[in-house]
C-alpha positions as CSV (number, residue, x, y, z in Angstrom):
1,X,-147.9,43.2,-58.8
2,X,-144.1,42.4,-58.0
3,X,-142.0,40.9,-60.5
4,X,-140.8,38.1,-57.7
5,X,-143.5,35.6,-56.5
6,X,-143.1,32.8,-53.8
7,X,-142.0,29.4,-54.4
8,X,-143.9,27.1,-57.5
9,X,-145.4,24.3,-55.1
10,X,-145.1,22.0,-58.0
11,X,-142.5,19.6,-58.1
12,X,-141.2,17.1,-60.8
13,X,-141.9,13.6,-59.9
14,X,-138.2,12.6,-58.8
15,X,-138.6,15.4,-56.1
16,X,-141.7,13.9,-54.4
17,X,-141.3,11.1,-51.7
18,X,-144.7,9.2,-50.7
19,X,-145.2,9.0,-46.7
20,X,-148.3,7.7,-45.3
21,X,-148.9,10.6,-43.0
22,X,-151.9,13.5,-42.9
23,X,-151.2,17.0,-44.4
24,X,-152.8,19.6,-42.9
25,X,-152.4,22.0,-46.1
26,X,-155.2,23.7,-47.6
27,X,-155.7,25.9,-50.8
28,X,-157.6,27.5,-53.4
29,X,-156.9,27.8,-57.3
30,X,-158.3,31.0,-59.2
31,X,-158.7,31.5,-62.6
32,X,-156.6,34.5,-63.3
33,X,-158.3,37.4,-63.3
34,X,-158.4,41.1,-61.6
35,X,-160.0,39.9,-58.2
36,X,-157.9,36.8,-58.5
37,X,-154.4,39.0,-58.7
38,X,-155.6,41.0,-55.9
39,X,-156.4,38.5,-53.4
40,X,-152.9,36.9,-54.1
41,X,-151.1,40.1,-54.0
42,X,-152.5,40.3,-50.6
43,X,-152.1,37.0,-49.6
44,X,-148.6,36.5,-50.6
45,X,-147.4,39.0,-47.9
46,X,-148.7,36.5,-45.1
47,X,-146.5,34.3,-43.7
48,X,-146.5,30.4,-44.5
49,X,-148.8,31.7,-47.6
50,X,-147.1,30.3,-51.1
51,X,-148.6,32.0,-54.0
52,X,-148.2,30.3,-57.5
53,X,-149.0,31.9,-60.9
54,X,-149.5,29.9,-63.7
55,X,-150.6,30.8,-67.1
56,X,-154.2,30.9,-66.8
57,X,-154.8,29.9,-62.8
58,X,-153.3,31.5,-59.3
59,X,-152.8,29.3,-56.7
60,X,-152.6,30.0,-53.0
61,X,-151.9,27.2,-50.6
62,X,-150.6,27.2,-46.8
63,X,-150.6,24.9,-43.8
64,X,-153.2,24.3,-41.0
65,X,-155.7,27.3,-41.7
66,X,-155.8,30.4,-44.3
67,X,-157.8,33.3,-43.2
68,X,-159.6,35.8,-46.0
69,X,-160.3,38.9,-44.5
70,X,-163.3,40.4,-47.0
71,X,-162.2,43.9,-45.4
72,X,-158.8,43.7,-46.3
73,X,-159.6,42.1,-49.9
74,X,-162.3,44.7,-50.6
75,X,-159.6,48.0,-49.4
76,X,-157.1,46.2,-51.7
77,X,-159.4,45.8,-54.8
78,X,-161.0,49.0,-54.6
79,X,-164.7,47.5,-53.9
80,X,-166.5,45.5,-52.1
81,X,-165.4,41.4,-51.7
82,X,-167.9,39.8,-50.2
83,X,-167.6,35.7,-49.1
84,X,-169.9,35.1,-52.1
85,X,-167.9,37.1,-54.3
86,X,-164.7,35.4,-53.0
87,X,-166.3,32.1,-53.4
88,X,-167.0,33.1,-57.2
89,X,-163.3,34.1,-57.7
90,X,-162.2,30.3,-56.5
91,X,-162.3,27.4,-59.3
92,X,-161.8,25.2,-56.4
93,X,-160.2,24.6,-53.2
94,X,-158.9,21.8,-51.0
95,X,-159.3,21.7,-47.1
96,X,-163.0,22.9,-45.1
97,X,-163.9,26.6,-46.2
98,X,-166.1,27.8,-43.8
99,X,-167.5,31.5,-43.8
100,X,-166.6,32.6,-40.2
101,X,-168.6,35.7,-40.1
102,X,-169.5,38.0,-43.2
103,X,-166.1,39.5,-43.0
104,X,-163.8,35.9,-42.8
105,X,-163.5,33.1,-44.8
106,X,-161.1,30.2,-43.6
107,X,-159.6,27.5,-45.2
108,X,-158.8,24.6,-42.9
109,X,-156.3,21.8,-43.3
110,X,-157.1,20.4,-40.0
111,X,-160.7,19.1,-40.1
112,X,-160.6,18.8,-36.3
113,X,-160.0,22.6,-36.3
114,X,-162.9,23.2,-38.8
115,X,-165.4,20.9,-36.9
116,X,-165.5,23.9,-34.4
117,X,-167.1,26.3,-37.0
118,X,-169.7,23.8,-38.7
């Protein structure tokens, strides 16, 4: 694991502006574990993904759509990662989580796009 991580998504209240808009953000929160660190390390190499390491959790956030490739995660982990094991690793998520096929889980921030898979 590298010593540098992506920017922290959390801001202090004086840095927050409230707008009346729709966000297309999506993401997962995972308890810190071997599997979660591996998933984070793979995902932080992807464009548009922000990984935030907290004392006991790891957040992965993105805009629009985040795709988790189970074959890629399995290779990095050194053992099989399935969509069901992936879901166990996640404490919570926001956006629509869809199992596209047996090797792909996607999170959609745009609910209209997610509807195509439901």
